[in-house]
C-alpha positions in Angstrom: -35.0 2.5 -4.4 -31.6 1.3 -5.4 -30.0 4.7 -5.2 -31.8 5.4 -1.9 -30.3 2.3 -0.4 -26.8 3.1 -1.7 -26.9 6.6 -0.2 -27.5 5.0 3.2 -24.5 2.7 2.9 -26.6 -0.5 2.4 -24.8 -3.3 0.6 -27.1 -3.7 -2.4 -27.6 -6.6 -4.7 -29.4 -6.4 -8.0 -30.8 -9.1 -10.3 -32.0 -8.4 -13.8 -31.9 -9.5 -17.4 -29.2 -6.9 -18.4 -31.6 -5.2 -20.9 -33.2 -2.1 -19.5 -31.5 -2.4 -16.1 -27.8 -2.2 -17.1 -27.3 1.0 -15.0 -28.6 -0.7 -11.8 -26.5 -3.8 -12.4 -23.4 -1.6 -12.7 -24.1 0.6 -9.7 -25.1 -2.2 -7.3 -22.4 -3.8 -5.1 -23.3 -7.2 -6.6 -25.0 -7.1 -9.9 -26.2 -10.5 -11.2 -27.5 -10.9 -14.7 -30.0 -13.7 -15.1 -29.5 -13.7 -18.9 -26.6 -14.7 -21.1 -27.4 -12.2 -23.8 -24.9 -9.6 -24.9 -26.3 -6.9 -22.6 -25.5 -9.1 -19.6 -21.8 -8.0 -19.8 -22.9 -4.9 -17.9 -23.1 -6.9 -14.6 -20.1 -8.3 -12.7 -21.8 -11.7 -12.4 -23.8 -13.7 -14.9 -25.9 -16.7 -13.8 -26.7 -19.6 -16.0 -29.8 -20.3 -13.9 -32.6 -17.8 -14.9 -33.8 -17.1 -11.4 -32.5 -15.8 -8.1 -31.4 -19.1 -6.8 -27.8 -18.0 -7.6 -27.8 -15.2 -5.0 -26.9 -17.3 -2.0 -24.1 -18.9 -4.1 -22.7 -15.5 -4.9 -22.8 -14.5 -1.3 -21.1 -17.7 -0.1 -18.4 -17.5 -2.7 -17.9 -13.7 -2.1 -17.4 -14.2 1.6 -15.1 -17.2 1.1 -13.0 -15.1 -1.4 -12.8 -12.2 1.1 -11.8 -14.4 4.0 -9.2 -16.1 1.8 -7.7 -12.8 0.8 -7.4 -11.7 4.4 -5.9 -15.0 5.3 -3.2 -14.8 2.6 -2.5 -11.2 3.6 -1.9 -12.2 7.2 0.1 -15.2 6.2 2.5 -13.2 4.0 2.8 -10.5 6.7 3.7 -13.2 9.3 6.1 -14.9 6.9 8.1 -11.7 6.6 8.1 -11.1 10.4 9.1 -14.7 11.1 12.0 -14.6 8.7 13.0 -11.1 10.0 13.2 -12.5 13.6 15.2 -15.5 12.5 17.7 -13.4 10.6 18.0 -10.8 13.4 18.8 -13.5 16.0 21.4 -15.0 13.7 23.0 -11.7 12.9 23.6 -11.2 16.6 26.1 -14.1 16.5 27.6 -13.3 13.1 25.5 -16.1 11.4 22.7 -16.2 8.8 20.5 -18.6 6.9 22.3 -20.4 4.1 21.4 -20.0 0.4 19.7 -23.3 0.2 17.9 -22.7 3.4 16.5 -19.5 2.0 15.6 -21.3 -1.2 13.8 -24.1 0.7 11.8 -21.5 2.7 10.9 -19.1 0.0 10.5 -21.4 -3.0 9.4 -24.7 -1.6 7.4 -23.8 1.5 6.0 -20.3 1.0 5.3 -20.5 -2.8 3.7 -24.0 -2.7 1.5 -23.1 0.3 0.5 -19.7 -1.1 -0.6 -21.4 -4.4 -2.9 -23.9 -2.7 -4.3 -21.8 0.2 -7.0 -20.4 -2.0 -8.2 -23.9 -3.2 -10.5 -24.5 -0.3 -14.2 -24.2 -1.3 -16.8 -22.0 0.3 -18.8 -23.3 3.2 -22.2 -24.8 2.0 -24.2 -23.2 4.8 -25.0 -19.4 4.7 -24.9 -17.7 8.1 -26.4 -14.3 9.0 -23.1 -12.9 10.3 -20.8 -11.4 7.6 -17.0 -11.4 7.8 -15.0 -8.3 8.5 -14.3 -5.9 5.6 -11.2 -4.0 6.7 -7.6 -5.0 6.9 -6.9 -2.3 9.5 -9.7 -3.4 11.8 -8.8 -4.0 15.4 -9.6 -7.7 15.1 -7.1 -8.2 12.2 -4.4 -6.1 14.0 -4.9 -8.1 17.2 -4.6 -11.4 15.2 -1.4 -10.2 13.6 0.2 -8.8 16.8 -0.7 -11.9 18.9 0.8 -14.3 16.3 3.9 -12.2 15.9 4.4 -12.3 19.7 3.9 -16.1 19.8 6.3 -16.9 16.9 8.9 -14.5 18.3 8.8 -16.0 21.8 9.2 -19.5 20.3 12.2 -18.6 18.2 13.9 -16.7 21.1 13.2 -19.6 23.4 14.8 -22.1 21.0 17.7 -19.8 20.4 18.6 -19.7 24.1 17.5 -23.2 24.9 20.1 -24.8 22.6 22.8 -22.7 24.3 22.1 -24.5 27.6 22.9 -27.9 26.1 26.2 -29.6 27.1 27.1 -30.4 23.5 26.5 -26.8 22.3 29.3 -25.2 20.4 29.2 -21.4 20.0 30.3 -19.6 16.9 33.9 -18.5 17.0 34.3 -15.3 15.0 37.7 -15.1 13.4 37.0 -12.6 10.7 35.2 -9.3 11.3 32.8 -9.4 8.3 32.5 -13.2 7.9 29.2 -15.0 8.1 29.1 -18.5 9.8 26.1 -20.4 8.5 26.8 -23.9 10.0 26.1 -23.6 13.7 23.7 -25.1 16.2 21.6 -21.9 16.6 21.2 -21.8 12.8 19.9 -25.4 12.8 17.4 -24.8 15.6 16.0 -21.5 14.1 15.8 -23.0 10.6 13.8 -26.0 12.0 11.4 -23.9 14.2 10.8 -21.2 11.6 10.1 -23.8 8.8 7.4 -25.4 11.0 6.0 -21.9 11.7 5.6 -21.2 8.0 3.7 -24.5 7.6 1.4 -24.2 10.6 0.6 -20.5 10.0 -0.7 -21.5 6.6 -3.1 -23.9 8.3 -4.1 -21.4 10.9 -5.0 -18.7 8.4 -6.8 -21.1 6.0 -10.0 -20.5 8.0 -12.9 -22.8 8.1 -16.6 -22.6 9.1 -18.7 -20.5 8.8 -17.2 -19.1 5.5 -14.9 -21.8 4.2 -14.7 -25.5 4.4 -12.0 -26.9 6.7 -8.5 -27.0 5.3 -8.4 -30.8 5.2 -11.3 -30.7 2.7 -8.9 -29.3 0.1 -6.9 -32.2 -1.3 -4.1 -30.1 -2.8 -3.6 -28.1 0.3 -3.6 -31.1 2.6 -1.1 -32.9 0.4 1.3 -30.0 0.4 1.0 -29.5 4.2 1.6 -33.2 5.0 4.5 -33.4 2.6 6.2 -30.3 3.9 5.6 -31.3 7.6 7.1 -34.8 7.0 10.1 -33.5 5.1 10.9 -30.8 7.6 10.5 -33.3 10.5 12.9 -35.6 8.6 15.4 -32.7 8.3 15.3 -32.3 12.1 15.3 -35.9 13.3 17.2 -37.9 10.5 18.8 -35.5 8.1 21.7 -37.7 7.0 25.1 -36.4 5.9 23.9 -35.5 2.4 21.0 -33.3 3.4 23.1 -31.8 6.2 25.8 -30.8 3.8 23.3 -29.5 1.3 21.4 -27.3 3.8 24.6 -26.5 5.7 23.1 -27.8 9.0 25.2 -28.4 12.1 25.0 -31.8 13.6 22.8 -32.1 16.7 24.0 -35.2 18.6 21.2 -35.4 21.1 18.1 -37.3 19.8 16.0 -36.2 22.8 16.7 -32.6 21.8 15.6 -33.2 18.3 12.3 -34.6 19.5 12.0 -31.7 21.9 12.2 -29.4 18.9 9.3 -31.3 17.3 7.3 -30.9 20.5 8.0 -27.2 20.7 6.8 -26.8 17.1 3.6 -28.8 17.9 2.9 -26.7 20.9 3.5 -23.6 18.8 1.0 -24.8 16.3 -1.7 -25.6 19.0 -1.3 -22.1 20.6 -1.6 -20.4 17.2 -4.7 -22.4 16.4 -6.2 -21.6 19.7 -5.7 -17.9 19.2 -7.2 -17.8 15.7 -10.1 -20.2 16.3 -11.2 -19.3 19.8 -9.8 -15.9 20.9 -9.9 -13.8 17.7 -13.6 -14.5 16.7 -14.9 -14.2 20.3 -17.5 -11.6 21.3 -15.7 -10.5 24.5 -12.6 -9.6 22.5 -14.7 -7.5 20.1 -16.2 -5.7 23.0 -12.8 -5.1 24.6 -11.3 -3.7 21.4 -14.3 -1.5 20.8 -13.8 0.0 24.2 -10.1 0.5 23.6 -10.7 2.2 20.3 -13.6 4.2 21.7 -16.1 2.7 19.2 -19.5 3.2 20.7 -21.6 3.8 17.6 -21.6 2.2 14.2 -20.3 4.0 11.1 -22.8 3.1 8.4 -25.8 5.5 8.1 -28.4 2.8 8.2 -26.8 1.2 11.3 -26.7 4.6 13.0 -30.5 5.0 12.4 -31.0 1.4 13.7 -28.9 2.3 16.8 -30.9 5.4 17.4 -34.2 3.6 17.1 -33.1 0.9 19.6 -31.5 3.2 22.2 -32.5 6.9 21.8 -36.2 6.8 21.0 -39.1 5.3 22.8 -40.9 3.8 19.8 -43.6 2.7 19.7 -44.8 4.9 22.5 -45.9 3.1 25.6 -49.4 3.5 26.7 -49.8 5.4 30.0 
């Protein structure tokens, strides 16, 4: 029966004592040994509880692990794109991020958030719908492309918005191959991109129905709050010491500084709206299926189910 289900692309789980069913525990997608004997090493999972109560726990943890992996993948992909856009805009004016700015982004923000993103526990309720299983699925690609567009628009808007200010001072290129770090556009892009790295970690941390909300993880919440407050401090009240350390140009307008915080907050809300309401919606799934011409399922058992529901009149109706 196990091999029959595997041939038809079913996701198969197997519980046993690891004695005379080692082969089935190995072949199954999720083999759970209900014994702690030496033979139980044949299965990927071993339960300390000698009955099948552990199966829902394995499913919950497996789904949470899968969603976490996808979230971290999307976060690292967006991190690269966000930094690429920042550097590309600054290259256009012979500028770049400073060494300590790179260090703050890569080591302090990205590393600390990547370490705690996986600390969120699985959601206690088990739902019938399973998460997506492909990184190249249309839903994942739509999520990536939409967030790339939003973060790029925000950075470009900030880049040109600061040029419209009366106190703005443009970069004066005196040497052909020189790089000018300390400028107003550098300060604006550093601030906006730093907030983007932080809020994207929150956006891709997921939540119900596969993981608990991000604020349920103490470590993750602590890191997010600390980074948000410190980055906001760099924007509003950096002081001469931090300005010199991070090579930040002085922004004399306090209203403009608070406007940057407002832009970052709106950026966060838009990203959350996309990931929480648009990406998981059924209408988007139907639209993407039409665009990619997906009218029938790929798994064999789902094809049979589709045929029984649409192609055959069974059971036959009485005339």
